DODO-951956 format. One record per residue: residue in one letter; chain; x, y, z of N, C-alpha, C, O, CB in turn. Coordinates in Angstrom, 3 decimals, always signed. Each point is the difference from the previous one (the first is absolute). Glycine has a CB too. Layout:
BEGIN
SITE   type   mol         nx         ny         nz        cax        cay        caz         cx         cy         cz         ox         oy         oz        cbx        cby        cbz
SITE      A     A          X          Y          Z          X          Y          Z          X          Y          Z          X          Y          Z          X          Y          Z
...
END
This chain:
BEGIN
SITE   type   mol         nx         ny         nz        cax        cay        caz         cx         cy         cz         ox         oy         oz        cbx        cby        cbz
SITE      X     A   +188.631    +65.931   +141.215     +0.145     +0.491     +1.351     +0.661     -1.057     +0.871     -0.102     -1.197     -0.266     -1.916     +2.657     -0.029
SITE      X     A     +2.673     -1.016     +1.302     +0.713     -0.902     +0.900     -0.935     -0.495     +1.098     -1.038     +0.605     +0.268     +3.201     +0.591     -0.752
SITE      X     A     -1.781     -2.303     +1.114     -0.839     -0.568     +1.052     -0.099     +0.930     +1.208     -0.960     -0.093     +0.764     +1.605     -2.193     -1.541
SITE      X     A     +0.336     +3.187     +0.965     -0.086     +0.920     +1.137     -0.909     +1.209     -0.278     -0.194     +0.856     +0.862     +2.495     -1.580     -0.214
SITE      X     A     -2.851     +0.773     -1.868     -0.940     +1.072     -0.303     -1.300     -0.224     +0.773     -0.365     -1.135     +0.308     +1.391     +1.435     -2.605
SITE      X     A     -1.706     +0.780     +2.599     -1.264     -0.087     +0.735     -1.070     -0.665     -0.867     -0.045     +0.187     -1.216     +0.647     +1.886     +2.533
SITE      X     A     -1.449     -2.844     -0.666     -1.105     -0.669     -0.679     -1.302     +0.428     +0.664     -0.069     +0.121     +1.223     +1.538     -2.102     -1.850
SITE      X     A     -2.491     +2.208     -0.176     -1.326     +0.243     +0.556     -1.045     -0.270     -1.069     +0.288     +0.032     -1.196     +0.633     +1.686     +2.803
SITE      X     A     -2.116     -1.980     -1.162     -1.110     -0.257     -0.917     -0.646     +1.325     -0.364     -0.053     +0.927     +0.808     -0.346     -3.224     +0.186
SITE      X     A     -0.084     +2.370     -2.210     -0.602     +1.234     -0.490     -1.252     -0.341     -0.785     +0.033     -0.817     -0.920     +2.216     +1.963     +0.831
SITE      X     A     -3.344     -0.519     +0.457     -1.238     -0.177     -0.749     -0.135     +1.168     -0.971     +0.190     +1.156     +0.381     -1.296     -2.416     +1.545
SITE      X     A     +0.779     +0.958     -3.172     -0.150     +1.013     -1.034     -1.351     -0.150     -0.679     -0.497     -1.117     -0.144     +2.985     +1.169     -0.208
SITE      X     A     -3.086     +1.045     -0.064     -1.185     -0.124     -0.847     +0.383     -0.743     -1.288     +1.117     +0.146     -0.498     -2.108     +2.009     +1.461
SITE      X     A     +0.083     -2.929     -1.481     +0.284     -0.827     -1.175     +0.484     +0.858     -1.172     +0.936     -0.381     -0.703     -2.671     -1.273     +1.466
SITE      X     A     +1.109     +2.795     -0.970     +0.392     +0.870     -1.115     +1.440     +0.474     +0.121     +0.729     +0.049     -0.990     -3.093     +0.678     +0.792
SITE      X     A     +2.773     -0.378     +1.414     +1.375     +0.457     +0.234     +0.982     -1.158     -0.206     +1.082     +0.188     -0.557     -1.916     +1.559     +2.197
SITE      X     A     +0.453     -2.932     -1.189     +0.848     -1.180     -0.203     +0.186     -0.254     -1.496     +1.102     -0.319     -0.446     -1.906     -0.678     +2.633
SITE      X     A     -0.256     +1.137     -2.946     +0.079     -0.197     -1.453     +0.946     +1.022     -0.627     +0.805     -0.345     -0.866     -3.155     -0.569     +0.852
SITE      X     A     +2.254     +2.172     +0.452     +0.898     +1.034     -0.520     +1.450     -0.316     +0.337     +0.883     +0.138     -0.847     -2.714     +1.552     +1.071
SITE      X     A     +2.075     -2.111     +1.002     +1.357     -0.361     +0.409     +0.524     -1.174     -0.820     +1.153     -0.002     -0.429     -1.640     +0.832     +2.741
SITE      X     A     -0.365     -1.819     -2.523     +0.390     -1.169     -0.780     +0.396     +0.405     -1.414     +1.037     -0.423     -0.512     -2.572     -1.005     +1.885
SITE      X     A     +0.692     +2.257     -1.999     +0.283     +0.450     -1.368     +1.285     +0.830     -0.059     +0.809     -0.162     -0.914     -3.274     +0.154     +0.427
SITE      X     A     +2.641     +0.883     +1.454     +1.200     +0.825     +0.036     +1.240     -0.859     +0.256     +1.052     +0.236     -0.594     -2.423     +1.709     +1.418
SITE      X     A     +1.251     -2.925     +0.045     +1.121     -0.898     +0.292     +0.396     -0.769     -1.256     +1.186     -0.134     -0.303     -1.947     -0.079     +2.699
SITE      X     A     -0.226     -0.286     -3.122     +0.295     -0.714     -1.244     +0.699     +0.922     -0.993     +0.991     -0.382     -0.622     -2.981     -1.108     +0.995
SITE      X     A     +1.477     +2.681     -0.514     +0.569     +0.979     -0.934     +1.449     +0.322     +0.366     +0.843     +0.167     -0.882     -3.135     +0.803     +0.508
SITE      X     A     +2.580     -0.883     +1.673     +1.344     +0.339     +0.476     +0.869     -1.229     +0.247     +1.117     +0.113     +0.505     -2.082     +1.925     +0.519
SITE      X     A     +0.445     -3.212     -1.384     +0.734     -1.264     +0.125     +0.505     -0.238     +1.422     +1.178     -0.280     +0.218     -0.510     +0.500     -2.609
SITE      X     A     -1.589     -0.101     +3.354     +0.346     -0.289     +1.395     -1.216     -0.584     +0.723     -1.115     +0.019     -0.520     +2.832     +1.850     +0.520
SITE      X     A     -1.487     -2.374     +1.181     -1.089     -0.577     +0.790     -0.895     +1.118     +0.534     +0.372     +1.174     -0.009     +1.084     -3.151     +0.646
SITE      X     A     -2.636     +1.590     -0.174     -0.891     +0.998     +0.606     +0.670     +0.598     +1.234     -0.085     +1.207     +0.229     -1.960     -2.440     -1.085
SITE      X     A     +2.703     +0.406     +1.641     +0.699     +0.502     +1.183     +1.046     +1.044     -0.397     +0.066     +1.075     +0.598     -0.445     -3.282     +0.566
SITE      X     A     +1.197     +1.888     -2.174     +1.024     +0.942     -0.454     -0.637     +1.277     -0.541     +0.538     +1.093     +0.177     +0.984     -3.016     -0.712
SITE      X     A     -2.659     +1.780     -0.118     -0.718     +1.177     -0.520     -0.461     +0.897     +1.146     +0.146     +1.221     -0.063     -0.901     -2.555     -1.939
SITE      X     A     +0.200     +0.727     +3.043     -0.453     +0.773     +1.163     +1.181     +0.703     +0.659     -0.094     +1.182     +0.333     -1.804     -2.801     +0.029
SITE      X     A     +3.008     +0.908     -0.168     +1.188     +0.588     +0.625     +0.518     +1.165     -0.842     +0.329     +1.057     +0.539     +0.260     -3.291     +0.484
SITE      X     A     -0.515     +2.045     -2.341     +0.496     +1.066     -0.885     -0.895     +1.229     +0.077     +0.486     +1.130     +0.040     +0.494     -2.857     -1.571
SITE      X     A     -2.290     +1.498     +1.551     -0.929     +1.134     +0.063     +0.065     +0.714     +1.352     -0.086     +1.226     +0.058     -1.409     -2.416     -1.676
SITE      X     A     +1.645     +0.437     +2.689     +0.147     +0.629     +1.316     +1.277     +0.829     +0.070     -0.009     +1.130     +0.489     -1.264     -3.024     +0.548
SITE      X     A     +2.360     +1.329     -1.527     +1.269     +0.749     +0.005     -0.137     +1.296     -0.787     +0.457     +1.058     +0.433     +0.822     -3.210     -0.236
SITE      X     A     -1.909     +2.054     -1.352     -0.184     +1.184     -0.845     -0.841     +1.053     +0.727     +0.267     +1.195     -0.122     -0.096     -2.638     -1.945
SITE      X     A     -1.171     +1.013     +2.812     -0.846     +0.965     +0.713     +0.798     +0.750     +1.059     -0.264     +1.175     +0.256     -1.729     -2.636     -0.663
SITE      X     A     +2.968     +0.795     +1.026     +0.834     +0.674     +0.992     +0.980     +0.973     -0.655     +0.406     +0.984     +0.618     -0.623     -2.984     +0.868
SITE      X     A     +0.594     +1.729     -2.726     +0.876     +0.925     -0.721     -0.634     +1.384     -0.117     +0.701     +1.011     +0.019     +0.256     -2.945     -1.297
SITE      X     A     -2.276     +1.976     +1.157     -0.692     +1.287     -0.145     +0.100     +0.853     +1.253     -0.149     +1.220     -0.070     -1.409     -2.299     -1.525
SITE      X     A     +1.808     +0.454     +2.741     +0.078     +0.767     +1.245     +1.167     +0.974     +0.025     -0.008     +0.956     +0.775     -1.050     -2.866     +0.370
SITE      X     A     +2.063     +1.679     -1.986     +1.145     +0.904     -0.027     -0.325     +1.329     -0.682     +0.754     +0.965     +0.122     +0.736     -2.960     -0.146
SITE      X     A     -2.599     +2.041     -0.684     -0.359     +1.218     -0.718     -0.930     +0.856     +0.837     -0.936     -0.498     +0.625     +1.211     -0.695     -2.803
SITE      X     A     -0.005     +2.472     +2.180     -0.869     +0.961     +0.679     -0.972     +0.521     -1.046     +0.274     +1.001     -0.663     +1.523     -0.343     +2.378
SITE      X     A     -2.936     -1.335     -1.867     -0.926     +0.310     -1.080     -0.535     +1.433     +0.032     -0.109     +0.608     -1.064     -0.501     -2.993     +1.077
SITE      X     A     +0.268     +2.963     +1.154     -0.452     +1.392     -0.024     +1.075     +0.953     -0.535     -0.302     +0.920     -0.760     -1.190     -1.442     +2.694
SITE      X     A     +2.740     +0.296     -1.534     +1.089     +0.844     -0.496     +0.190     -0.204     -1.490     +0.199     +0.960     -0.744     +0.918     -1.057     +2.980
SITE      X     A     -1.178     -1.159     -2.674     +0.147     -0.281     -1.422     -1.114     +0.660     -0.796     +0.241     +0.520     -1.090     +0.882     -2.687     +1.635
SITE      X     A     -2.331     +2.151     -0.017     -1.132     +0.628     -0.674     +0.216     +1.502     -0.128     -0.266     +0.580     -1.053     -1.253     -2.369     +1.936
SITE      X     A     +1.997     +2.416     +0.179     +0.277     +1.439     -0.037     +1.107     +0.300     -1.008     -0.072     +0.990     -0.728     -0.638     -0.774     +3.138
SITE      X     A     +1.734     -1.072     -2.451     +1.087     +0.177     -0.964     -0.516     -0.108     -1.430     +0.402     +0.773     -0.870     +1.219     -1.701     +2.540
SITE      X     A     -2.502     -0.022     -1.908     -0.572     -0.184     -1.340     -0.812     +1.233     -0.398     +0.094     +0.474     -1.133     -0.174     -2.981     +1.483
SITE      X     A     -0.709     +3.017     +0.580     -0.785     +1.202     -0.299     +0.913     +1.180     -0.309     -0.284     +0.787     -0.903     -1.556     -1.622     +2.388
SITE      X     A     +2.923     +0.959     -0.745     +0.963     +1.069     -0.243     +0.638     -0.153     -1.381     +0.163     +0.980     -0.727     +0.283     -0.824     +3.199
SITE      X     A     -0.087     -1.389     -2.825     +0.600     -0.250     -1.315     -1.002     +0.294     -1.115     +0.372     +0.532     -1.046     +1.125     -2.284     +2.060
SITE      X     A     -2.765     +1.407     -0.792     -1.020     +0.285     -1.006     -0.135     +1.499     -0.217     -0.187     +0.454     -1.129     -1.027     -2.551     +1.761
SITE      X     A     +1.307     +2.860     +0.441     -0.056     +1.454     -0.097     +1.202     +0.530     -0.778     -0.138     +0.881     -0.849     -1.117     -0.777     +3.029
SITE      X     A     +2.430     -0.647     -1.883     +1.214     +0.414     -0.715     -0.082     -0.369     -1.479     +0.424     +0.778     -0.854     +0.903     -1.054     +2.969
SITE      X     A     -1.859     -0.883     -2.423     -0.152     -0.426     -1.391     -0.946     +0.942     -0.732     +0.255     +0.382     -1.142     +0.170     -2.778     +1.798
SITE      X     A     -1.511     +2.766     +0.001     -0.955     +0.930     -0.600     +0.664     +1.348     -0.299     -0.223     +0.592     -1.056     -1.651     -1.743     +2.286
SITE      X     A     +2.687     +1.624     -0.289     +0.714     +1.263     -0.189     +1.004     -0.131     -1.157     +0.119     +0.911     -0.819     -0.394     -0.362     +3.287
SITE      X     A     +0.988     -1.664     -2.538     +0.945     -0.223     -1.095     -0.710     -0.039     -1.354     +0.504     +0.545     -0.982     +0.974     -1.811     +2.559
SITE      X     A     -2.637     +0.629     -1.630     -0.777     -0.038     -1.242     -0.380     +1.401     -0.445     +0.074     +0.330     -1.184     -0.954     -2.585     +1.807
SITE      X     A     +0.471     +3.077     +0.337     -0.347     +1.389     -0.318     +1.211     +0.752     -0.537     -0.109     +0.748     -0.972     -1.658     -0.785     +2.751
SITE      X     A     +2.913     -0.159     -1.151     +1.227     +0.649     -0.467     +0.363     -0.455     -1.409     +0.408     +0.814     -0.828     +0.387     -0.652     +3.196
SITE      X     A     -0.939     -1.442     -2.643     +0.287     -0.534     -1.328     -0.933     +0.630     -1.032     +0.435     +0.390     -1.084     +0.356     -2.557     +2.105
SITE      X     A     -2.065     +2.263     -0.678     -0.963     +0.606     -0.924     +0.359     +1.455     -0.284     -0.098     +0.447     -1.142     -1.686     -1.993     +1.998
SITE      X     A     +2.200     +2.293     +0.172     +0.401     +1.400     -0.204     +1.244     +0.081     -0.878     +0.083     +0.852     -0.885     -1.065     -0.240     +3.118
SITE      X     A     +1.955     -1.502     -1.990     +1.205     -0.019     -0.824     -0.307     -0.365     -1.447     +0.564     +0.586     -0.925     +0.752     -1.197     +2.947
SITE      X     A     -2.200     -0.344     -2.217     -0.384     -0.384     -1.357     -0.676     +1.168     -0.712     +0.252     +0.249     -1.179     -0.510     -2.642     +1.917
SITE      X     A     -0.600     +3.104     -0.016     -0.670     +1.161     -0.590     +1.018     +1.086     -0.354     -0.102     +0.626     -1.054     -1.981     -1.153     +2.378
SITE      X     A     +3.064     +0.749     -0.445     +1.031     +0.997     -0.266     +0.847     -0.407     -1.203     +0.338     +0.844     -0.830     -0.295     -0.243     +3.270
SITE      X     A     +0.303     -1.883     -2.543     +0.768     -0.484     -1.155     -0.792     +0.150     -1.291     +0.543     +0.402     -1.029     +0.647     -2.018     +2.518
SITE      X     A     -2.461     +1.295     -1.426     -0.861     +0.141     -1.180     -0.036     +1.460     -0.444     +0.073     +0.293     -1.193     -1.473     -2.264     +1.935
SITE      X     A     +1.287     +2.883     +0.219     -0.021     +1.440     -0.303     +1.324     +0.425     -0.615     +0.019     +0.751     -0.975     -1.629     -0.347     +2.866
SITE      X     A     +2.729     -0.882     -1.322     +1.320     +0.334     -0.551     +0.136     -0.499     -1.435     +0.514     +0.712     -0.863     +0.467     -0.814     +3.171
SITE      X     A     -1.435     -1.107     -2.559     +0.085     -0.552     -1.351     -0.813     +0.821     -0.981     +0.422     +0.231     -1.133     -0.082     -2.499     +2.099
SITE      X     A     -1.501     +2.702     -0.526     -0.872     +0.770     -0.921     +0.548     +1.415     -0.212     -0.284     +0.623     -1.023     -1.720     -1.965     +1.792
SITE      X     A     +2.784     +1.853     +0.185     +0.587     +1.330     -0.143     +1.231     -0.021     -0.934     +0.387     +1.035     -0.542     -1.224     -0.464     +2.862
SITE      X     A     +1.431     -1.729     -2.495     +1.213     -0.107     -0.818     -0.331     -0.066     -1.473     +0.902     -0.092     -0.832     +0.239     -1.065     +2.704
END
């Protein structure tokens, strides 16, 4: 980080500090860089409209269920055709 970046003190529960330390080591960065990366990532989620996405997923699940039913009917029809031949 540059010297013109904002500085402030932060108190963390010991357990959370330990998790950050372990994650920082795993990601080969400082605890500060780990915190910054995680904060940035949390703001990325704000671009998603989760209720709309949830409704879209439910709609897709319904469509998938309908497609599965259609496939099963087609398979049954093919099986019947094969047995009639």
